[in-house]
NUPA-996336 format. One line per 10 residues: number of its first residue (from 1); their letters; for each residue z negated, x, y of N, C-alpha, C. Coordinates in steps of 0.05 Angstrom, whole numbers, plus 5000, padded with zeros to 4 digits. Layout:
NUM> a> Z,X,Y,Z,X,Y,Z,X,Y  ...
//
This chain:
1> mvastpdkfv> 5188,4580,5283,5185,4609,5279,5169,4621,5303  5148,4637,5297,5132,4650,5317,5147,4674,5328  5150,4676,5354,5165,4698,5366,5147,4723,5366  5159,4746,5362,5145,4771,5363,5141,4778,5393  5117,4788,5399,5110,4798,5426,5099,4826,5423  5094,4841,5444,5083,4867,5441,5055,4868,5428  5041,4845,5428,5015,4843,5417,5012,4826,5392  5032,4811,5386,5031,4792,5363,5056,4793,5346  5052,4791,5320,5075,4789,5302,5066,4776,5276  5085,4768,5260,5079,4756,5234,5084,4777,5212
11> aaciqmcsgr> 5064,4782,5195,5066,4800,5173,5068,4784,5147  5082,4795,5128,5085,4783,5101,5080,4803,5080  5066,4795,5059,5063,4810,5034,5080,4797,5012  5095,4814,4998,5111,4805,4975,5094,4812,4950  5089,4792,4934,5075,4797,4908,5096,4795,4886  5095,4814,4868,5115,4815,4846,5101,4820,4819  5116,4816,4798,5108,4824,4771,5131,4840,4759  5135,4864,4770,5158,4880,4763,5158,4887,4733  5182,4888,4722,5185,4894,4694,5200,4921,4690  5214,4923,4667,5226,4948,4660,5255,4950,4669
21> dvetnvetal> 5267,4928,4678,5295,4928,4686,5297,4930,4716  5309,4952,4726,5310,4957,4755,5326,4935,4769  5349,4928,4758,5366,4908,4772,5352,4881,4775  5338,4872,4754,5323,4847,4756,5301,4849,4777  5287,4871,4778,5266,4874,4798,5277,4875,4826  5300,4888,4830,5313,4890,4856,5321,4862,4865  5333,4846,4847,5341,4819,4854,5317,4802,4862  5295,4805,4848,5270,4790,4855,5259,4799,4882  5258,4825,4886,5248,4835,4912,5265,4825,4935  5292,4826,4931,5310,4817,4952,5306,4788,4959
31> slvteaarag> 5303,4772,4938,5299,4743,4942,5273,4738,4957  5252,4752,4950,5226,4747,4964,5226,4758,4992  5239,4781,4997,5241,4791,5024,5257,4771,5041  5278,4760,5030,5294,4740,5045,5277,4716,5051  5261,4707,5032,5243,4684,5036,5223,4690,5059  5212,4714,5059,5193,4721,5079,5206,4722,5107  5230,4733,5108,5244,4735,5134,5251,4707,5144  5259,4689,5127,5266,4662,5135,5242,4646,5143  5218,4655,5133,5193,4642,5141,5183,4652,5168  5197,4672,5180,5190,4681,5206,5176,4708,5207
41> ahfvatpemt> 5174,4722,5185,5160,4748,5184,5176,4769,5199  5162,4785,5215,5175,4808,5229,5170,4834,5215  5149,4835,5199,5142,4859,5183,5136,4849,5155  5151,4860,5135,5149,4851,5107,5142,4875,5090  5124,4872,5072,5115,4894,5055,5117,4886,5025  5129,4903,5009,5130,4899,4980,5109,4916,4966  5104,4912,4940,5082,4926,4927,5090,4954,4916  5070,4968,4907,5075,4993,4892,5094,4988,4869  5111,5007,4863,5130,5006,4841,5146,4980,4841  5158,4975,4865,5174,4951,4868,5197,4950,4848
51> sileldrqsl> 5210,4973,4843,5235,4972,4827,5231,4974,4797  5208,4983,4788,5203,4985,4759,5174,4991,4754  5163,4979,4733,5136,4985,4725,5138,4992,4695  5137,5018,4690,5142,5029,4663,5122,5052,4658  5106,5048,4637,5086,5069,4630,5097,5091,4614  5117,5086,4597,5129,5106,4580,5145,5126,4597  5138,5151,4596,5151,5171,4613,5181,5174,4607  5188,5175,4582,5216,5179,4575,5233,5155,4584  5223,5131,4581,5237,5107,4589,5239,5106,4620  5218,5114,4633,5218,5114,4663,5240,5133,4673
61> fakitdeand> 5240,5157,4663,5259,5177,4674,5288,5172,4666  5292,5155,4646,5319,5147,4638,5331,5127,4659  5313,5116,4675,5322,5094,4693,5320,5100,4723  5307,5123,4730,5304,5128,4758,5323,5150,4768  5327,5151,4794,5346,5170,4806,5333,5184,4829  5347,5202,4842,5338,5214,4866,5341,5193,4889  5330,5200,4912,5329,5181,4934,5357,5172,4943  5376,5190,4943,5403,5184,4953,5417,5163,4936  5409,5161,4910,5423,5143,4892,5405,5120,4883  5382,5116,4895,5364,5095,4886,5375,5068,4894
71> ralsvlraaa> 5378,5051,4874,5390,5024,4878,5372,5006,4896  5345,5006,4890,5327,4989,4905,5327,4997,4934  5326,5023,4940,5325,5032,4967,5349,5023,4982  5372,5026,4970,5397,5018,4983,5398,4988,4990  5391,4972,4970,5392,4943,4973,5372,4933,4994  5347,4944,4993,5327,4935,5011,5331,4946,5040  5343,4969,5043,5350,4978,5070,5370,4959,5082  5390,4950,5066,5410,4931,5076,5396,4905,5083  5377,4896,5067,5363,4871,5073,5348,4872,5099  5335,4895,5105,5321,4898,5130,5340,4896,5154
81> sdhgiwllig> 5363,4908,5151,5383,4906,5172,5394,4878,5175  5400,4865,5152,5411,4838,5153,5393,4818,5167  5366,4822,5162,5347,4803,5173,5334,4813,5199  5339,4838,5207,5328,4848,5231,5298,4851,5230  5287,4859,5207,5258,4861,5203,5250,4890,5198  5224,4896,5202,5212,4920,5193,5204,4916,5164  5211,4934,5146,5205,4931,5118,5191,4955,5107  5168,4950,5096,5154,4972,5081,5159,4968,5052  5174,4986,5040,5178,4986,5011,5154,5000,4999  5136,4985,4987,5110,4995,4979,5111,5021,4964
91> slpirlgdgk> 5127,5023,4943,5134,5049,4932,5157,5045,4911  5171,5067,4908,5192,5069,4887,5188,5096,4873  5194,5097,4847,5193,5123,4833,5218,5139,4839  5216,5161,4853,5239,5176,4862,5240,5203,4846  5261,5208,4833,5263,5232,4817,5265,5257,4835  5249,5277,4828,5248,5303,4842,5262,5324,4825  5264,5348,4836,5278,5369,4821,5260,5385,4803  5234,5377,4800,5216,5393,4785,5209,5381,4758  5225,5361,4749,5219,5348,4724,5200,5325,4727  5191,5320,4751,5173,5297,4756,5185,5279,4778
101> aanrsflvgp> 5170,5260,4786,5179,5241,4806,5158,5239,4828  5166,5227,4851,5147,5221,4872,5142,5191,4872  5118,5183,4876,5111,5154,4880,5113,5150,4910  5137,5142,4919,5143,5144,4948,5146,5117,4961  5132,5115,4984,5134,5091,5001,5153,5097,5024  5168,5076,5032,5188,5079,5053,5183,5057,5075  5183,5066,5100,5183,5047,5122,5212,5046,5133  5223,5022,5132,5251,5018,5140,5252,5001,5166  5267,5010,5186,5269,4996,5211,5289,4973,5210  5290,4956,5231,5308,4933,5231,5338,4940,5232
111> dggirarydk> 5344,4966,5235,5371,4975,5233,5378,4985,5206  5359,4984,5187,5363,4994,5160,5357,5024,5157  5350,5037,5178,5344,5066,5177,5316,5071,5166  5313,5093,5152,5287,5101,5142,5271,5115,5165  5249,5103,5172,5233,5113,5194,5210,5131,5185  5201,5128,5160,5180,5145,5150,5179,5143,5120  5170,5165,5108,5166,5167,5079,5137,5177,5074  5125,5166,5053,5099,5176,5045,5098,5178,5015  5090,5201,5005,5086,5205,4976,5056,5202,4969  5050,5184,4951,5023,5178,4943,5008,5204,4937
121> ihmfdvdlan> 4985,5207,4949,4969,5232,4947,4951,5232,4922  4937,5211,4918,4917,5210,4897,4928,5198,4871  4927,5213,4850,4939,5205,4824,4918,5190,4807  4926,5168,4796,4909,5150,4779,4908,5161,4751  4889,5179,4746,4885,5191,4719,4857,5181,4710  4857,5162,4691,4832,5148,4685,4833,5136,4657  4809,5135,4644,4805,5120,4619,4786,5098,4625  4795,5073,4621,4779,5050,4627,4763,5041,4603  4742,5026,4608,4723,5018,4586,4737,4999,4566  4758,4986,4573,4772,4968,4555,4793,4982,4538
131> gesyresasf> 4794,5008,4540,4813,5024,4524,4838,5031,4538  4843,5020,4561,4867,5027,4576,4865,5056,4587  4887,5071,4586,4887,5098,4596,4912,5103,4612  4908,5116,4635,4930,5122,4653,4930,5151,4661  4954,5163,4661,4957,5191,4670,4980,5193,4689  4976,5184,4713,4998,5183,4733,5008,5211,4738  4991,5231,4737,4999,5259,4743,5018,5270,4722  5020,5257,4698,5039,5267,4678,5068,5262,4686  5072,5243,4703,5100,5236,4712,5105,5241,4741  5083,5241,4758,5087,5242,4787,5074,5267,4799
141> tpgeqavvad> 5088,5277,4819,5077,5299,4835,5062,5287,4859  5037,5294,4863,5022,5282,4885,5032,5292,4912  5031,5274,4932,5038,5282,4959,5016,5299,4971  5023,5312,4993,5004,5330,5006,5002,5324,5036  5015,5303,5046,5016,5298,5075,5009,5270,5081  4989,5266,5098,4983,5239,5108,5005,5231,5128  5011,5205,5130,5034,5196,5146,5026,5172,5163  5032,5174,5189,5030,5151,5207,5058,5147,5219  5064,5123,5227,5090,5117,5239,5087,5094,5259  5102,5095,5280,5100,5075,5301,5116,5051,5296
151> lpwgrlgmtv> 5104,5028,5299,5117,5002,5298,5117,4991,5327  5132,4970,5332,5132,4959,5360,5105,4949,5369  5087,4943,5350,5061,4931,5356,5037,4950,5354  5041,4973,5342,5019,4991,5338,5027,5012,5318  5009,5030,5311,5015,5052,5293,5006,5045,5264  5024,5050,5245,5020,5044,5217,5010,5068,5202  4989,5065,5186,4981,5086,5168,4990,5079,5140  5003,5097,5126,5016,5092,5100,4999,5103,5078  4992,5086,5058,4978,5095,5034,4990,5080,5010  4982,5087,4986,4990,5072,4962,4967,5070,4942
161> cydlrfphlf> 4960,5046,4935,4943,5039,4912,4917,5055,4910  4916,5074,4892,4892,5089,4886,4881,5104,4910  4898,5109,4930,4889,5120,4955,4866,5103,4967  4865,5077,4960,4846,5059,4971,4817,5069,4967  4813,5084,4945,4786,5093,4938,4778,5119,4952  4794,5128,4971,4788,5153,4985,4786,5148,5015  4762,5139,5024,4760,5130,5052,4766,5151,5073  4763,5177,5066,4769,5197,5086,4798,5198,5094  4816,5189,5075,4845,5187,5082,4849,5166,5104  4836,5144,5101,4839,5122,5120,4826,5129,5147
171> rtlashgasi> 4804,5143,5146,4792,5151,5172,4810,5171,5186  4823,5188,5171,4842,5207,5183,4866,5192,5196  4876,5172,5182,4898,5156,5193,4890,5142,5219  4866,5130,5218,4856,5116,5241,4851,5135,5264  4841,5159,5258,4836,5179,5279,4861,5189,5292  4884,5185,5278,4910,5192,5289,4925,5168,5299  4910,5147,5305,4922,5124,5320,4929,5100,5303  4925,5101,5277,4934,5078,5260,4916,5054,5266  4928,5032,5273,4914,5007,5277,4922,4986,5256  4942,4993,5239,4950,4977,5217,4951,4995,5192
181> laipaaftrq> 4939,4987,5170,4938,5004,5146,4953,4989,5124  4973,5002,5113,4988,4991,5090,4977,5002,5064  4971,4983,5045,4959,4991,5019,4974,4977,4997  5000,4982,4993,5014,4970,4971,5002,4980,4944  5001,4962,4924,4985,4969,4901,4996,4956,4875  4987,4968,4853,4990,4956,4826,4963,4959,4812  4942,4947,4823,4915,4950,4813,4913,4937,4785  4899,4950,4767,4894,4937,4741,4877,4912,4745  4879,4893,4726,4863,4869,4728,4833,4876,4727  4825,4894,4709,4797,4901,4705,4785,4913,4731
191> tgeahwhvlq> 4798,4933,4742,4787,4945,4767,4790,4927,4791  4811,4911,4791,4816,4893,4813,4795,4872,4815  4787,4860,4792,4766,4840,4793,4740,4850,4804  4735,4876,4799,4709,4888,4807,4710,4897,4836  4733,4908,4845,4732,4924,4870,4753,4917,4891  4774,4903,4884,4797,4899,4902,4788,4887,4929  4774,4865,4929,4768,4851,4954,4749,4868,4971  4728,4879,4959,4709,4893,4975,4721,4919,4987  4738,4932,4973,4750,4957,4983,4770,4951,5005  4786,4931,5002,4805,4924,5023,4791,4917,5049
201> raraiengaf> 4770,4901,5047,4755,4892,5070,4740,4916,5082  4730,4934,5065,4715,4957,5075,4734,4975,5092  4758,4980,5081,4777,4997,5096,4784,4985,5123  4786,4958,5124,4792,4945,5150,4768,4948,5169  4744,4942,5159,4720,4941,5175,4713,4969,5186  4713,4989,5168,4703,5015,5177,4723,5029,5196  4748,5020,5196,4768,5032,5214,4776,5014,5237  4766,4989,5237,4774,4970,5258,4804,4966,5258  4815,4962,5235,4845,4961,5233,4853,4937,5215  4878,4928,5219,4889,4909,5200,4896,4922,5174
211> viapaqggrh> 4892,4909,5152,4901,4918,5126,4922,4899,5115  4945,4910,5107,4966,4895,5095,4970,4906,5067  4964,4890,5046,4962,4900,5019,4978,4883,4999  5004,4888,4997,5020,4874,4977,5015,4885,4949  5015,4868,4929,5007,4877,4902,5025,4867,4880  5023,4881,4858,5034,4871,4833,5013,4852,4821  5023,4831,4807,5004,4812,4795,5015,4799,4770  4999,4798,4749,5007,4784,4724,5009,4803,4701  5019,4793,4678,5023,4809,4654,5052,4819,4654  5056,4845,4653,5082,4858,4655,5094,4862,4627
221> engretfghs> 5120,4868,4627,5134,4872,4602,5122,4895,4585  5111,4915,4599,5100,4938,4584,5072,4932,4574  5062,4908,4578,5036,4900,4568,5013,4904,4588  5019,4918,4609,4998,4922,4630,4993,4896,4645  4969,4891,4653,4961,4868,4669,4951,4877,4695  4963,4867,4717,4954,4875,4744,4941,4851,4758  4925,4857,4778,4906,4838,4789,4919,4818,4809  4940,4827,4823,4952,4809,4843,4934,4808,4868  4931,4783,4879,4914,4778,4902,4922,4796,4926  4948,4796,4931,4958,4809,4956,4941,4798,4979
231> mivapwgeil> 4935,4815,4999,4918,4807,5020,4927,4818,5047  4920,4802,5068,4922,4811,5096,4895,4808,5108  4883,4829,5118,4855,4829,5127,4854,4837,5156  4837,4824,5172,4834,4829,5200,4814,4852,5204  4814,4864,5228,4796,4887,5233,4766,4881,5230  4758,4856,5233,4730,4850,5230,4723,4843,5201  4744,4844,5183,4739,4839,5155,4747,4812,5145  4756,4794,5162,4764,4767,5153,4790,4769,5137  4792,4755,5115,4817,4753,5099,4834,4732,5112  4857,4740,5123,4875,4722,5137,4894,4707,5118
241> aeagtepgvi> 4901,4721,5096,4918,4708,5076,4914,4723,5050  4916,4707,5028,4911,4719,5002,4928,4704,4981  4941,4719,4963,4956,4707,4941,4938,4703,4917  4949,4690,4897,4936,4688,4871,4946,4710,4853  4955,4702,4829,4965,4722,4810,4995,4720,4805  5008,4700,4817,5036,4696,4812,5053,4709,4834  5079,4715,4827,5097,4726,4848,5101,4706,4871  5105,4716,4895,5109,4699,4917,5105,4714,4944  5102,4698,4965,5100,4709,4992,5076,4698,5006  5060,4714,5020,5040,4705,5038,5045,4716,5066
251> taeidmalva> 5037,4701,5086,5042,4710,5114,5017,4705,5131  5015,4720,5152,4994,4716,5172,5003,4726,5199  4993,4713,5220,4999,4723,5247,4979,4745,5253  4990,4767,5263,4974,4791,5270,4971,4792,5300  4946,4791,5309,4940,4793,5338,4928,4820,5343  4943,4839,5354,4934,4867,5356,4910,4870,5376  4905,4849,5392,4882,4850,5410,4856,4851,5394  4856,4842,5369,4832,4842,5352,4824,4871,5344  4843,4890,5345,4836,4917,5339,4817,4929,5360  4825,4926,5385,4808,4936,5407,4782,4921,5407
261> qarsrvpslr> 4782,4896,5402,4758,4880,5402,4738,4890,5380  4748,4894,5356,4731,4904,5334,4720,4932,5340  4737,4949,5350,4729,4977,5356,4710,4979,5379  4710,4960,5397,4691,4961,5419,4664,4950,5410  4664,4931,5391,4639,4919,5381,4624,4939,5363  4640,4954,5347,4628,4975,5330,4645,5000,5333  4638,5018,5352,4655,5041,5359,4651,5065,5341  4653,5060,5315,4648,5082,5296,4668,5104,5297  4693,5098,5305,4713,5119,5308,4705,5138,5330  4695,5126,5352,4687,5142,5375,4661,5157,5370
271> ngrafadpei> 4643,5145,5354,4617,5156,5350,4615,5177,5328  4637,5180,5313,4636,5199,5291,4632,5228,5300  4617,5244,5285,4612,5271,5293,4616,5289,5269  4624,5314,5274,4626,5334,5254,4598,5343,5246  4595,5351,5221,4568,5360,5212,4572,5381,5190  4551,5396,5186,4552,5417,5165,4547,5406,5138  4557,5420,5117,4551,5411,5090,4521,5413,5084  4512,5396,5066,4483,5396,5061,4474,5422,5047  4450,5430,5053,4438,5452,5039,4422,5442,5015  4425,5455,4993,4411,5447,4969,4384,5461,4967
281> skadlraas> 4363,5446,4966,4337,5458,4965,4332,5472,4939  4320,5495,4941,4313,5511,4917,4283,5509,4910  4269,5490,4922,4240,5488,4919,4234,5482,4890  4211,5490,4881,4201,5483,4854,4191,5455,4854  4207,5437,4842,4201,5409,4842,4175,5403,4827  4170,5419,4806,4145,5414,4791,4120,5419,4808  4122,5439,4825,4099,5444,4843,4095,5422,4863  4118,5411,4872,4117,5390,4892,4105,5364,4881  4108,5360,4855,4098,5336,4843,4068,5338,4837
//
C-alpha cells in the first residue's frame, strides 16, 4: 500500500451500471468502495446517479428521499469512516421541497462527515440523432453555486457530467484554487464515443489540474446505454488510468507536484485577461465584396 503524503496520494474511480433498485445499487457501490480502499486508495469517487438511474419521473420520485433519509448517503458516509478515506459520492437524486430533486454530489471526509455539497448546474436537455431524448430539467432543479473544497493534498473543484461541456465553470474553479477536478458522469454511449476523452483531457490541460472522472457504463435496466471509460487524467493531459465499459475500480497515484509543473510550463491561469464583449460590425457586406 502506498502511503499518503502531503504531495502524493492514491485516487480511485468506481465505475457502475446502476439500475432501478436503490438497495442493489447501494450494495454494489459499497462493495466497490471497499475494494478501492483495500487496494490502498485514499480518495475514492463514485459516478453520477450512484444510487439509481431511472428516466421515468414518476418511478424516480417514488424511490428517492430528502437528504436526511437517503439510504445511499448514510451507507457511504459510514463506509468512508470505516475505511478512513475521502469519498466523493458522484451524485445522488435528493428530493427537494419544490416538487423536484437536486442532482447532488457529496464530499465525505474520513470521519464520515459531509465536507461539501454541490448541485449540478447544467441540465442535460437534449434530443440526440439516434432518437434518444433527455429532459433533466423536468425532474431536477439546477444548482446556482460553484463549489471548491479542501482536501489534504489540494483543493477540489466539484462538477457533475454535463458540466464538462462548460469550460468557464472549470476555469472559475481553477481560479479559486482547484488543482483537482471531479467530473462524475453518466455520459451516453453516443456522445461519449465522440467527446468523452477529448473533453476530459482538455479540462485537465487548460487548467493544469488533475481530473478524476468516475462514470456509469453499460446497458442499464431502463434501456439507457452509458459510455463508461472512467478516467484519471494528469495536468499535462496524460491518461493515468482508464476503465472499459464494465463495473469495477481503477486507481492511480496522484503527484501534486505535477500541477505546479504544468502551470509553470503553460501559465494560462496567470496570463488570462478580462476583455470586452465583441462589437458586431454593421458594415454593408455587399459593398465590401
